[in-house]
C-alpha positions, 0 to 999 in steps of 0.5 A: 221704877225706884219709887215703885220698889220703895213702895213695895218694900215699905208694904212688905216691911209693914206686913212683916211687922204685923206678922211679928206682932201677931206671933209675939202676942201669941207667945206673950199669952202663952209664956210672958217671960219668954215673950219679954225676952224675945221683945228685948232681944229683938230691940237689942240685937235682932236675935229675938226676932229669929227666935220668935220666927222659929218658935212660930213655926213649931206652933200648929195654929200659927202656920197660916201666919208663918207662911205669910211671914215667910213669903214676905221675908223671902220677897223682901230679901229677893227685892234687896238682892235684885235692886241692891238697896233697901229703901 
């Protein structure tokens, strides 16, 4: 069961990373400075990812990606709470 949990968590993390990159690409094409700030803020403190997540929900054309990203985040958090560890 531990191996299955690890595999599912890795797949969820990869899906979340793909959604993050897709939303960052859209922000980057709309406003490059804000995109760079979100990328640097994510690397330094992680707050850039939260800002990007909130910005993505305000964009109508990104709703399907944001729904998928939100479901992935919730599933990952629930798995961590249920099994008590990451990886």
